[in-house]
N, CA and C atoms as an extended XYZ file, in Angstrom:
597
Properties=species:S:1:pos:R:3:atomname:S:1:resname:S:1:resid:I:1 pbc="F F F"
N         1.005       -1.336        0.066 N   MET     1
C        -0.161        0.156       -0.045 CA  MET     1
C         0.981        1.223        0.003 C   MET     1
N         0.618        2.035       -0.454 N   GLU     2
C         1.456        3.156       -0.703 CA  GLU     2
C         1.320        4.537        0.432 C   GLU     2
N         2.175        4.521        0.780 N   PHE     3
C         2.235        5.999        2.208 CA  PHE     3
C         0.941        6.985        2.278 C   PHE     3
N         0.670        7.120        0.555 N   LEU     4
C        -0.483        8.692        0.801 CA  LEU     4
C        -1.684        7.521        1.075 C   LEU     4
N        -2.155        6.578        1.411 N   ASP     5
C        -3.028        5.577        0.934 CA  ASP     5
C        -2.981        5.473        2.421 C   ASP     5
N        -1.781        4.717        3.420 N   LEU     6
C        -1.986        5.266        4.768 CA  LEU     6
C        -2.509        5.940        5.219 C   LEU     6
N        -2.059        6.765        4.929 N   MET     7
C        -2.302        8.275        5.541 CA  MET     7
C        -3.258        8.753        5.552 C   MET     7
N        -4.622        8.443        4.673 N   LYS     8
C        -5.806        8.368        4.236 CA  LYS     8
C        -6.642        7.555        4.595 C   LYS     8
N        -5.885        6.157        5.681 N   GLN     9
C        -6.550        5.774        6.463 CA  GLN     9
C        -6.021        5.627        8.059 C   GLN     9
N        -5.061        6.597        8.929 N   ARG    10
C        -4.712        6.047       10.516 CA  ARG    10
C        -5.340        7.306       10.511 C   ARG    10
N        -6.070        7.327       12.134 N   TYR    11
C        -6.326        8.075       12.360 CA  TYR    11
C        -6.310        8.180       13.946 C   TYR    11
N        -6.641        9.095       15.170 N   THR    12
C        -6.141        8.784       16.268 CA  THR    12
C        -7.382        7.701       16.924 C   THR    12
N        -6.817        6.307       17.759 N   THR    13
C        -7.694        5.935       17.876 CA  THR    13
C        -8.226        6.124       19.435 C   THR    13
N        -9.597        6.429       19.344 N   LYS    14
C       -10.140        6.861       20.952 CA  LYS    14
C       -10.594        5.357       21.543 C   LYS    14
N       -10.662        4.331       21.343 N   GLN    15
C       -11.306        3.318       21.775 CA  GLN    15
C       -10.730        1.863       21.732 C   GLN    15
N        -9.792        1.014       22.484 N   TYR    16
C        -9.181       -0.013       21.900 CA  TYR    16
C        -9.618       -0.901       22.594 C   TYR    16
N        -9.348       -2.524       22.017 N   ASP    17
C       -10.082       -3.938       22.731 CA  ASP    17
C        -8.582       -4.386       23.092 C   ASP    17
N        -8.841       -4.285       24.563 N   ALA    18
C        -7.646       -4.849       25.640 CA  ALA    18
C        -7.459       -5.644       25.240 C   ALA    18
N        -8.367       -6.979       24.759 N   SER    19
C        -7.870       -8.261       24.751 CA  SER    19
C        -7.044       -8.675       23.317 C   SER    19
N        -6.597       -7.584       22.586 N   LYS    20
C        -5.873       -7.404       21.270 CA  LYS    20
C        -4.402       -7.212       21.579 C   LYS    20
N        -3.310       -8.119       21.716 N   LYS    21
C        -1.938       -7.728       22.184 CA  LYS    21
C        -1.363       -7.442       20.491 C   LYS    21
N        -0.166       -6.826       20.994 N   LEU    22
C         0.746       -6.498       20.261 CA  LEU    22
C         1.867       -7.818       20.031 C   LEU    22
N         2.406       -8.028       18.858 N   LYS    23
C         3.477       -9.062       19.113 CA  LYS    23
C         4.390       -8.334       19.477 C   LYS    23
N         5.435       -9.288       20.371 N   LYS    24
C         6.522       -8.563       20.721 CA  LYS    24
C         7.469       -8.261       19.715 C   LYS    24
N         7.699       -8.793       18.458 N   GLU    25
C         8.818       -8.432       17.116 CA  GLU    25
C         8.220       -7.372       16.892 C   GLU    25
N         7.006       -6.543       16.887 N   ASP    26
C         6.551       -5.386       16.419 CA  ASP    26
C         6.656       -4.339       17.198 C   ASP    26
N         6.748       -4.611       18.256 N   VAL    27
C         6.843       -3.492       19.644 CA  VAL    27
C         8.738       -3.383       19.832 C   VAL    27
N         9.584       -4.375       19.260 N   GLU    28
C        10.845       -4.539       19.489 CA  GLU    28
C        11.250       -3.419       17.553 C   GLU    28
N        10.571       -3.928       16.897 N   LYS    29
C        10.644       -3.160       15.456 CA  LYS    29
C        10.766       -1.545       15.723 C   LYS    29
N         9.341       -1.507       16.926 N   LEU    30
C         9.225       -0.170       16.825 CA  LEU    30
C        10.220        0.611       18.031 C   LEU    30
N        10.927       -0.077       18.739 N   LYS    31
C        12.140        0.675       19.664 CA  LYS    31
C        13.406        1.397       18.635 C   LYS    31
N        13.276        0.081       17.661 N   GLN    32
C        14.603        0.398       16.934 CA  GLN    32
C        14.107        1.516       15.816 C   GLN    32
N        12.964        1.666       15.803 N   ILE    33
C        12.505        2.444       14.589 CA  ILE    33
C        12.803        4.081       15.131 C   ILE    33
N        12.355        3.993       16.531 N   LEU    34
C        12.783        5.491       17.600 CA  LEU    34
C        13.917        5.672       17.462 C   LEU    34
N        14.826        4.339       17.857 N   GLN    35
C        16.230        4.979       18.118 CA  GLN    35
C        16.675        5.160       16.649 C   GLN    35
N        16.423        5.301       15.386 N   LEU    36
C        16.447        5.674       14.483 CA  LEU    36
C        16.327        7.178       13.673 C   LEU    36
N        15.307        7.773       14.316 N   SER    37
C        14.454        8.682       13.977 CA  SER    37
C        15.363       10.281       13.869 C   SER    37
N        15.416       10.447       12.524 N   PRO    38
C        16.589       12.178       13.065 CA  PRO    38
C        16.516       12.880       13.836 C   PRO    38
N        17.330       13.952       14.183 N   SER    39
C        17.532       14.902       14.934 CA  SER    39
C        18.899       16.172       14.317 C   SER    39
N        18.560       17.322       15.146 N   SER    40
C        19.266       17.930       14.647 CA  SER    40
C        21.034       17.837       15.104 C   SER    40
N        21.703       17.698       14.396 N   LEU    41
C        23.368       17.462       14.881 CA  LEU    41
C        23.251       16.362       15.203 C   LEU    41
N        21.589       14.700       15.215 N   ASN    42
C        21.866       13.607       15.574 CA  ASN    42
C        22.594       14.137       17.326 C   ASN    42
N        21.375       14.661       17.806 N   SER    43
C        21.553       15.091       19.221 CA  SER    43
C        21.032       14.114       19.590 C   SER    43
N        20.038       13.522       19.769 N   GLN    44
C        19.299       12.627       20.052 CA  GLN    44
C        18.505       12.956       21.425 C   GLN    44
N        18.227       14.278       21.602 N   PRO    45
C        17.945       14.643       23.500 CA  PRO    45
C        16.777       14.153       23.984 C   PRO    45
N        16.715       12.899       24.013 N   TRP    46
C        15.819       11.640       24.460 CA  TRP    46
C        15.590       10.662       25.126 C   TRP    46
N        14.315       10.234       25.391 N   LYS    47
C        14.539        8.680       25.842 CA  LYS    47
C        12.885        8.439       25.906 C   LYS    47
N        12.610        6.998       25.244 N   PHE    48
C        11.025        6.650       25.222 CA  PHE    48
C        10.370        5.607       26.056 C   PHE    48
N        10.016        5.863       26.829 N   THR    49
C        10.084        4.665       27.727 CA  THR    49
C         8.388        3.559       27.415 C   THR    49
N         8.382        2.685       27.048 N   PHE    50
C         7.730        1.881       26.780 CA  PHE    50
C         6.670        1.104       28.341 C   PHE    50
N         5.929        0.675       28.327 N   VAL    51
C         5.074        0.398       29.624 CA  VAL    51
C         4.019       -0.234       29.290 C   VAL    51
N         4.354       -1.441       29.153 N   SER    52
C         3.157       -2.415       28.852 CA  SER    52
C         2.012       -2.847       30.320 C   SER    52
N         3.161       -3.042       31.167 N   ASP    53
C         2.848       -3.788       32.488 CA  ASP    53
C         1.122       -2.767       33.020 C   ASP    53
N         0.486       -3.718       33.097 N   GLN    54
C        -1.036       -3.316       33.480 CA  GLN    54
C        -1.317       -2.140       35.104 C   GLN    54
N        -0.384       -2.309       35.697 N   ALA    55
C        -0.656       -1.551       37.046 CA  ALA    55
C         0.324       -0.527       36.614 C   ALA    55
N         1.589       -0.159       36.343 N   THR    56
C         1.907        0.931       35.836 CA  THR    56
C         1.256        1.611       34.990 C   THR    56
N         0.243        0.726       34.223 N   LYS    57
C        -0.640        1.539       33.397 CA  LYS    57
C        -1.975        2.555       33.614 C   LYS    57
N        -2.279        1.727       34.604 N   GLU    58
C        -3.593        2.408       35.346 CA  GLU    58
C        -3.212        3.669       36.206 C   GLU    58
N        -1.885        3.197       37.138 N   ILE    59
C        -1.202        4.941       37.943 CA  ILE    59
C        -1.274        6.062       36.832 C   ILE    59
N        -0.794        5.601       35.706 N   LEU    60
C        -0.592        6.531       34.738 CA  LEU    60
C        -1.692        7.132       34.265 C   LEU    60
N        -2.721        6.289       33.794 N   ALA    61
C        -4.400        6.535       33.742 CA  ALA    61
C        -4.627        7.746       34.913 C   ALA    61
N        -4.498        7.870       36.172 N   GLU    62
C        -4.326        8.782       37.187 CA  GLU    62
C        -4.516        9.874       36.323 C   GLU    62
N        -3.224       10.210       35.875 N   HIS    63
C        -2.506       11.624       35.499 CA  HIS    63
C        -2.643       11.648       34.045 C   HIS    63
N        -3.501       11.217       33.178 N   SER    64
C        -3.877       11.115       31.758 CA  SER    64
C        -4.860       11.907       31.283 C   SER    64
N        -5.729       12.726       32.301 N   MET    65
C        -6.905       13.260       31.896 CA  MET    65
C        -8.072       12.652       30.959 C   MET    65
N        -8.366       13.247       30.355 N   HIS    66
C        -9.641       12.980       29.105 CA  HIS    66
C        -8.892       11.076       28.711 C   HIS    66
N        -7.363       10.878       28.348 N   ASN    67
C        -6.855        9.983       28.134 CA  ASN    67
C        -7.011        8.650       28.558 C   ASN    67
N        -7.585        8.447       29.623 N   ALA    68
C        -7.418        7.936       31.174 CA  ALA    68
C        -7.396        6.224       30.142 C   ALA    68
N        -8.665        6.350       29.949 N   ASP    69
C        -9.561        4.688       29.374 CA  ASP    69
C        -8.585        4.270       28.600 C   ASP    69
N        -8.221        4.777       27.216 N   ARG    70
C        -7.084        4.269       26.421 CA  ARG    70
C        -6.068        4.260       27.139 C   ARG    70
N        -5.130        4.527       28.147 N   VAL    71
C        -3.921        4.136       28.408 CA  VAL    71
C        -4.334        3.073       29.445 C   VAL    71
N        -5.111        2.838       30.063 N   ILE    72
C        -5.806        1.326       30.510 CA  ILE    72
C        -6.058        0.186       29.600 C   ILE    72
N        -6.443        0.696       28.098 N   LYS    73
C        -7.352       -0.556       27.513 CA  LYS    73
C        -5.831       -0.560       26.210 C   LYS    73
N        -5.335        0.571       26.238 N   CYS    74
C        -4.302       -0.532       24.988 CA  CYS    74
C        -3.049       -1.229       25.398 C   CYS    74
N        -2.426       -1.902       24.291 N   ASP    75
C        -1.482       -2.965       24.595 CA  ASP    75
C        -0.530       -1.498       25.935 C   ASP    75
N         0.246       -0.777       25.048 N   THR    76
C         1.658       -0.628       25.885 CA  THR    76
C         1.234        1.406       25.508 C   THR    76
N         1.932        2.004       25.962 N   VAL    77
C         1.862        3.466       26.804 CA  VAL    77
C         3.262        3.521       25.871 C   VAL    77
N         3.523        4.271       25.586 N   VAL    78
C         5.045        4.872       25.029 CA  VAL    78
C         5.103        6.423       25.576 C   VAL    78
N         5.986        6.773       26.076 N   ALA    79
C         6.444        8.250       26.801 CA  ALA    79
C         7.517        8.822       26.130 C   ALA    79
N         6.985        9.777       25.711 N   PHE    80
C         8.319       10.543       24.767 CA  PHE    80
C         8.786       11.581       25.914 C   PHE    80
N         9.655       11.635       25.867 N   SER    81
C        10.708       12.637       27.053 CA  SER    81
C        12.201       13.065       26.280 C   SER    81
N        12.316       14.122       26.581 N   ARG    82
C        13.329       15.291       26.564 CA  ARG    82
C        14.534       15.063       27.475 C   ARG    82
N        15.685       15.318       27.332 N   ILE    83
C        16.893       15.702       28.080 CA  ILE    83
C        16.211       16.834       29.113 C   ILE    83
N        16.084       16.806       30.131 N   ASP    84
C        15.953       18.187       30.689 CA  ASP    84
C        17.286       18.478       31.752 C   ASP    84
N        18.277       17.895       31.534 N   ASP    85
C        19.571       18.384       32.556 CA  ASP    85
C        20.741       18.370       31.444 C   ASP    85
N        21.103       19.631       30.965 N   LEU    86
C        22.006       20.423       30.350 CA  LEU    86
C        23.794       19.362       30.759 C   LEU    86
N        23.965       19.108       31.973 N   ALA    87
C        24.731       18.408       31.802 CA  ALA    87
C        24.804       17.008       31.693 C   ALA    87
N        23.562       16.199       31.496 N   TYR    88
C        23.357       14.805       31.192 CA  TYR    88
C        23.700       15.114       29.679 C   TYR    88
N        23.439       15.967       28.955 N   PHE    89
C        23.015       16.128       27.619 CA  PHE    89
C        24.573       16.554       27.095 C   PHE    89
N        24.898       17.097       27.931 N   GLU    90
C        26.478       17.431       27.196 CA  GLU    90
C        27.695       16.267       27.435 C   GLU    90
N        27.353       15.513       28.490 N   GLU    91
C        27.921       14.544       28.851 CA  GLU    91
C        27.666       13.653       27.752 C   GLU    91
N        26.762       12.980       27.095 N   GLN    92
C        25.869       12.228       26.319 CA  GLN    92
C        26.567       12.641       25.045 C   GLN    92
N        26.715       13.767       24.467 N   ILE    93
C        27.011       14.354       23.410 CA  ILE    93
C        28.367       14.242       23.244 C   ILE    93
N        29.194       14.788       24.009 N   ASN    94
C        30.743       14.637       24.362 CA  ASN    94
C        31.479       13.210       23.824 C   ASN    94
N        30.640       12.161       24.427 N   ARG    95
C        30.722       10.993       24.211 CA  ARG    95
C        30.373       10.523       22.686 C   ARG    95
N        29.515       10.608       22.122 N   GLU    96
C        28.733       10.666       21.009 CA  GLU    96
C        29.163       11.155       20.248 C   GLU    96
N        29.219       12.650       19.829 N   LEU    97
C        29.133       13.186       18.500 CA  LEU    97
C        30.488       13.447       18.189 C   LEU    97
N        31.103       13.816       16.993 N   PRO    98
C        31.805       14.645       16.396 CA  PRO    98
C        32.349       15.566       16.655 C   PRO    98
N        33.602       16.920       16.319 N   GLN    99
C        34.106       17.679       17.247 CA  GLN    99
C        33.289       18.928       16.358 C   GLN    99
N        32.693       18.546       15.094 N   ARG   100
C        31.727       19.724       14.831 CA  ARG   100
C        30.844       20.086       15.323 C   ARG   100
N        29.721       19.042       15.426 N   GLN   101
C        28.136       19.010       16.127 CA  GLN   101
C        28.672       19.712       17.352 C   GLN   101
N        29.368       18.981       18.034 N   LEU   102
C        29.753       20.081       19.277 CA  LEU   102
C        30.122       21.026       19.161 C   LEU   102
N        31.117       21.895       18.335 N   ASP   103
C        31.247       23.113       18.242 CA  ASP   103
C        30.114       23.660       17.425 C   ASP   103
N        28.886       23.298       17.176 N   TYR   104
C        27.845       24.195       16.581 CA  TYR   104
C        26.717       23.958       17.864 C   TYR   104
N        27.082       23.082       19.116 N   TYR   105
C        26.032       23.201       19.819 CA  TYR   105
C        26.359       24.492       21.390 C   TYR   105
N        28.116       24.098       21.335 N   TYR   106
C        28.554       24.856       22.639 CA  TYR   106
C        28.754       26.189       22.030 C   TYR   106
N        28.743       26.707       20.550 N   ASN   107
C        29.057       27.976       20.206 CA  ASN   107
C        27.746       28.575       20.075 C   ASN   107
N        26.691       27.988       19.221 N   LYS   108
C        25.666       28.270       19.007 CA  LYS   108
C        24.279       28.176       20.114 C   LYS   108
N        23.849       27.232       20.313 N   LEU   109
C        23.035       26.563       21.160 CA  LEU   109
C        23.333       26.928       22.764 C   LEU   109
N        24.106       26.554       23.534 N   LYS   110
C        24.314       26.549       25.012 CA  LYS   110
C        24.063       27.727       25.367 C   LYS   110
N        25.218       28.899       24.098 N   PRO   111
C        24.950       30.469       24.885 CA  PRO   111
C        23.230       31.425       24.645 C   PRO   111
N        22.176       30.218       24.562 N   LYS   112
C        21.166       30.589       24.806 CA  LYS   112
C        20.601       30.290       26.109 C   LYS   112
N        19.185       31.089       26.597 N   PRO   113
C        18.830       31.021       27.641 CA  PRO   113
C        17.921       29.442       27.783 C   PRO   113
N        18.530       28.753       28.829 N   ILE   114
C        18.184       27.119       29.181 CA  ILE   114
C        17.145       26.695       28.525 C   ILE   114
N        16.133       27.662       28.663 N   GLU   115
C        14.398       27.434       28.443 CA  GLU   115
C        14.495       26.961       26.592 C   GLU   115
N        15.167       27.562       26.095 N   GLU   116
C        15.066       27.820       24.682 CA  GLU   116
C        16.024       26.859       24.210 C   GLU   116
N        17.053       26.642       24.587 N   VAL   117
C        17.536       24.906       24.655 CA  VAL   117
C        16.567       23.558       25.010 C   VAL   117
N        16.107       23.833       25.894 N   LYS   118
C        14.967       22.807       26.170 CA  LYS   118
C        14.108       22.751       25.581 C   LYS   118
N        13.563       23.773       24.972 N   ASN   119
C        13.041       24.178       23.675 CA  ASN   119
C        13.110       23.432       22.233 C   ASN   119
N        14.327       23.293       22.076 N   TRP   120
C        14.830       23.179       20.950 CA  TRP   120
C        15.247       20.939       21.149 C   TRP   120
N        15.559       21.126       22.514 N   PHE   121
C        15.179       19.049       22.605 CA  PHE   121
C        13.605       18.651       22.407 C   PHE   121
N        13.157       19.785       22.739 N   SER   122
C        11.388       19.239       22.358 CA  SER   122
C        10.923       19.224       21.269 C   SER   122
N        11.962       20.318       20.183 N   ARG   123
C        11.661       20.334       18.458 CA  ARG   123
C        12.085       18.292       18.164 C   ARG   123
N        13.034       18.585       18.185 N   GLN   124
C        13.654       17.208       18.057 CA  GLN   124
C        12.663       15.854       18.394 C   GLN   124
N        11.976       15.692       20.112 N   LEU   125
C        11.213       15.047       19.675 CA  LEU   125
C         9.781       14.851       19.226 C   LEU   125
N         9.410       16.118       18.565 N   HIS   126
C         8.464       15.576       17.932 CA  HIS   126
C         8.756       15.410       16.584 C   HIS   126
N         9.996       15.194       16.101 N   ILE   127
C        10.071       14.648       14.671 CA  ILE   127
C        10.381       13.145       14.814 C   ILE   127
N        10.663       12.689       16.132 N   SER   128
C        10.606       11.514       16.445 CA  SER   128
C         8.883       10.975       16.428 C   SER   128
N         7.895       11.354       17.005 N   LEU   129
C         6.787       11.742       17.320 CA  LEU   129
C         6.120       11.161       15.606 C   LEU   129
N         6.861       12.098       14.761 N   GLY   130
C         5.855       11.758       13.361 CA  GLY   130
C         6.886       10.503       12.584 C   GLY   130
N         7.400        9.978       12.875 N   VAL   131
C         8.315        8.918       12.545 CA  VAL   131
C         7.653        7.909       13.163 C   VAL   131
N         7.233        8.105       14.460 N   PHE   132
C         6.633        6.811       15.181 CA  PHE   132
C         5.238        6.921       14.900 C   PHE   132
N         4.123        7.881       14.686 N   VAL   133
C         2.738        7.524       14.342 CA  VAL   133
C         3.265        6.943       12.541 C   VAL   133
N         3.774        7.139       11.994 N   SER   134
C         3.968        7.300       10.249 CA  SER   134
C         4.340        5.203       10.819 C   SER   134
N         5.116        4.978       11.063 N   ALA   135
C         5.572        3.575       11.489 CA  ALA   135
C         4.672        2.928       11.789 C   ALA   135
N         3.489        3.398       12.785 N   CYS   136
C         2.426        2.346       13.184 CA  CYS   136
C         1.470        2.119       12.144 C   CYS   136
N         1.056        3.565       11.478 N   ALA   137
C         0.495        3.243       10.572 CA  ALA   137
C         1.014        1.885        9.419 C   ALA   137
N         2.009        2.030        9.150 N   MET   138
C         2.524        1.208        8.312 CA  MET   138
C         2.709       -0.381        8.750 C   MET   138
N         2.368       -0.173       10.118 N   MET   139
C         2.759       -1.756       10.414 CA  MET   139
C         1.304       -2.118       11.063 C   MET   139
N         0.142       -1.460       10.525 N   GLY   140
C        -1.131       -1.727       11.020 CA  GLY   140
C        -1.164       -1.781       12.820 C   GLY   140
N        -0.974       -0.653       13.318 N   ILE   141
C        -0.893       -0.507       15.089 CA  ILE   141
C        -1.790        0.690       14.737 C   ILE   141
N        -2.705        0.690       15.847 N   ASP   142
C        -3.476        1.486       15.956 CA  ASP   142
C        -2.708        2.601       17.004 C   ASP   142
N        -2.898        3.761       16.715 N   HIS   143
C        -2.158        4.225       17.812 CA  HIS   143
C        -2.603        5.672       18.556 C   HIS   143
N        -2.402        6.498       19.655 N   THR   144
C        -3.146        7.896       19.790 CA  THR   144
C        -2.138        8.950       20.923 C   THR   144
N        -1.849        9.636       19.442 N   PRO   145
C        -0.567       10.816       20.596 CA  PRO   145
C        -1.894       11.133       21.674 C   PRO   145
N        -0.961       11.660       22.551 N   MET   146
C        -1.373       12.506       24.087 CA  MET   146
C        -0.533       13.417       24.136 C   MET   146
N        -1.123       15.034       24.262 N   GLY   147
C        -0.303       15.885       24.645 CA  GLY   147
C        -1.265       16.255       26.043 C   GLY   147
N        -2.690       15.545       26.787 N   GLY   148
C        -3.364       15.488       27.897 CA  GLY   148
C        -2.723       14.608       29.017 C   GLY   148
N        -1.492       15.040       29.107 N   ILE   149
C        -1.205       13.978       30.603 CA  ILE   149
C        -0.345       15.069       31.259 C   ILE   149
N        -0.216       14.469       32.392 N   VAL   150
C         0.588       15.633       33.852 CA  VAL   150
C         2.156       15.389       33.480 C   VAL   150
N         2.392       15.423       32.871 N   PRO   151
C         4.284       15.961       32.835 CA  PRO   151
C         5.057       15.242       33.916 C   PRO   151
N         4.690       15.816       35.295 N   GLU   152
C         5.573       16.066       36.162 CA  GLU   152
C         5.217       14.475       36.740 C   GLU   152
N         3.704       13.804       36.887 N   GLN   153
C         3.455       12.796       36.968 CA  GLN   153
C         4.148       11.785       36.858 C   GLN   153
N         4.204       11.907       34.841 N   TYR   154
C         4.790       10.583       34.351 CA  TYR   154
C         5.687       10.783       34.981 C   TYR   154
N         6.739       11.842       34.790 N   ASN   155
C         8.453       11.409       35.136 CA  ASN   155
C         8.471       10.777       36.254 C   ASN   155
N         7.397       11.334       37.399 N   LYS   156
C         7.980       10.664       39.088 CA  LYS   156
C         7.671        9.010       38.616 C   LYS   156
N         6.307        8.992       38.008 N   ILE   157
C         5.971        7.601       37.734 CA  ILE   157
C         7.234        6.912       37.417 C   ILE   157
N         7.629        7.232       35.905 N   LEU   158
C         8.572        6.372       35.335 CA  LEU   158
C        10.284        6.548       35.695 C   LEU   158
N        10.510        7.804       36.437 N   GLY   159
C        11.913        7.740       37.284 CA  GLY   159
C        12.629        8.304       36.295 C   GLY   159
N        12.040        9.389       35.850 N   LEU   160
C        12.951        9.914       34.599 CA  LEU   160
C        12.911       11.369       35.288 C   LEU   160
N        14.866       11.498       35.730 N   ASP   161
C        15.375       12.255       36.883 CA  ASP   161
C        16.179       13.222       35.821 C   ASP   161
N        16.091       12.891       34.678 N   SER   162
C        16.942       13.772       34.034 CA  SER   162
C        16.702       14.009       33.097 C   SER   162
N        15.051       13.562       33.006 N   PHE   163
C        14.198       13.858       31.046 CA  PHE   163
C        12.991       14.161       32.230 C   PHE   163
N        12.144       14.961       31.212 N   HIS   164
C        10.691       15.868       30.978 CA  HIS   164
C        10.207       15.081       29.885 C   HIS   164
N         8.978       14.557       30.798 N   THR   165
C         7.764       13.802       29.146 CA  THR   165
C         7.090       14.951       28.563 C   THR   165
N         7.352       15.288       27.672 N   ASP   166
C         6.311       16.254       26.549 CA  ASP   166
C         4.822       15.881       26.551 C   ASP   166
N         4.934       14.547       25.656 N   PHE   167
C         3.607       13.540       25.499 CA  PHE   167
C         3.868       12.093       25.200 C   PHE   167
N         2.676       11.674       25.643 N   ALA   168
C         2.804       10.128       25.488 CA  ALA   168
C         1.709        9.746       23.961 C   ALA   168
N         2.030        8.221       24.040 N   VAL   169
C         1.093        7.837       22.808 CA  VAL   169
C         0.706        6.390       23.189 C   VAL   169
N        -0.597        6.148       23.045 N   CYS   170
C        -1.007        4.776       22.901 CA  CYS   170
C        -0.914        3.671       22.190 C   CYS   170
N        -0.357        2.712       22.197 N   ILE   171
C        -0.581        1.572       21.008 CA  ILE   171
C        -1.346        0.483       21.288 C   ILE   171
N        -1.640       -0.283       20.207 N   GLY   172
C        -2.428       -1.285       20.383 CA  GLY   172
C        -3.616       -1.488       19.063 C   GLY   172
N        -4.572       -2.033       19.706 N   TYR   173
C        -5.478       -2.516       17.768 CA  TYR   173
C        -7.354       -1.927       19.201 C   TYR   173
N        -7.738       -1.074       17.713 N   ARG   174
C        -8.638       -0.349       17.929 CA  ARG   174
C        -9.853       -1.015       18.535 C   ARG   174
N       -10.878       -0.637       18.676 N   ASP   175
C       -11.733       -2.125       19.252 CA  ASP   175
C       -13.021       -2.207       17.846 C   ASP   175
N       -13.827       -2.378       17.400 N   ASP   176
C       -13.930       -2.434       16.464 CA  ASP   176
C       -15.503       -1.282       16.409 C   ASP   176
N       -15.753       -1.119       17.762 N   ASN   177
C       -16.801        0.119       17.677 CA  ASN   177
C       -16.436        1.625       17.781 C   ASN   177
N       -15.092        1.287       17.797 N   ASP   178
C       -14.287        2.739       17.674 CA  ASP   178
C       -14.797        3.419       16.956 C   ASP   178
N       -15.479        4.504       18.000 N   PHE   179
C       -16.650        5.854       16.921 CA  PHE   179
C       -15.718        6.736       16.274 C   PHE   179
N       -14.492        6.871       16.352 N   ASN   180
C       -13.305        7.645       15.515 CA  ASN   180
C       -12.751        7.376       14.469 C   ASN   180
N       -13.314        5.707       13.561 N   GLN   181
C       -12.809        5.235       12.530 CA  GLN   181
C       -12.880        6.083       11.611 C   GLN   181
N       -12.250        6.120       10.544 N   PRO   182
C       -12.094        7.509        9.371 CA  PRO   182
C       -14.195        6.926        8.490 C   PRO   182
N       -14.223        5.076        8.382 N   HIS   183
C       -15.194        5.062        7.619 CA  HIS   183
C       -16.888        5.615        8.459 C   HIS   183
N       -16.389        6.053        9.856 N   LEU   184
C       -17.447        6.348       10.432 CA  LEU   184
C       -17.159        8.158       10.504 C   LEU   184
N       -16.320        8.450       10.771 N   ILE   185
C       -15.970       10.092       10.599 CA  ILE   185
C       -14.933       10.543        9.540 C   ILE   185
N       -15.442       11.063        8.579 N   PRO   186
C       -14.417       11.229        7.506 CA  PRO   186
C       -13.309       12.259        8.000 C   PRO   186
N       -12.554       12.401        7.463 N   LYS   187
C       -11.203       13.158        7.868 CA  LYS   187
C       -11.413       14.221        7.652 C   LYS   187
N       -11.224       15.189        8.373 N   LYS   188
C       -11.144       16.653        8.082 CA  LYS   188
C       -10.038       16.989        7.962 C   LYS   188
N        -9.690       18.035        6.369 N   ARG   189
C        -8.645       18.734        6.939 CA  ARG   189
C        -8.504       19.995        6.092 C   ARG   189
N        -8.110       21.158        6.182 N   VAL   190
C        -7.638       22.313        5.656 CA  VAL   190
C        -7.494       22.148        3.957 C   VAL   190
N        -8.207       22.925        3.049 N   ASP   191
C        -7.791       22.336        1.659 CA  ASP   191
C        -6.646       22.627        1.186 C   ASP   191
N        -5.852       21.996        0.575 N   LEU   192
C        -4.685       21.928       -0.114 CA  LEU   192
C        -4.517       23.225       -0.671 C   LEU   192
N        -5.030       23.640       -1.518 N   ASP   193
C        -4.331       25.108       -1.570 CA  ASP   193
C        -3.930       26.490       -0.506 C   ASP   193
N        -4.950       25.679        0.573 N   LYS   194
C        -4.821       26.882        1.520 CA  LYS   194
C        -3.253       26.842        2.238 C   LYS   194
N        -2.950       25.350        2.518 N   ILE   195
C        -1.160       25.468        3.277 CA  ILE   195
C        -0.791       24.889        2.508 C   ILE   195
N        -0.432       24.440        1.464 N   ILE   196
C         0.212       24.390        0.297 CA  ILE   196
C         0.793       25.460       -0.773 C   ILE   196
N         1.860       26.035       -0.557 N   GLN   197
C         1.744       27.016       -1.290 CA  GLN   197
C         3.707       26.346       -2.803 C   GLN   197
N         3.648       26.544       -3.672 N   SER   198
C         4.564       26.146       -4.701 CA  SER   198
C         5.297       26.913       -5.267 C   SER   198
N         6.326       27.601       -5.077 N   ILE   199
C         7.208       28.429       -5.833 CA  ILE   199
C         7.790       28.246       -6.876 C   ILE   199
């Protein structure tokens, strides 16, 4: 199937069938896909936490606002977290990156206000989200990107001392009666000529 057709069919899942489980090998593929996600400077300022333990999901659900039922019933919740400790980040890049990328970070990014640097980390994290949901669509895995969580509680529950959770994604398989399926609620997008400019 062409990628365009997959994008026409993918949607944000609202109801999961808790009895349908993901294959372990598919979850492992998703982990590797996240590892291969692109980032500026190849900085990789992130951590991805896969939570399939039901007891932990139920605790996370208490801090997932209107997404609680999805967190409980999906197969796995993936927390997308960016580095929150610059010393930790610098230790990582000093070990992993060549001098050219290091020079850019230390000369161009590090002098900026710390919140601006952390926002830059978050922008890299959003790139990985696009890769992840596209991969899920290719693999036939239903998914729900969620900004509606309490990040500080996710950080605490998942033991993310040097990281800050920006958002999470539920993955699993839809309930057959999920009301948000495209054949029940057609996709609505702004007209192409209003958002695309060709020069």
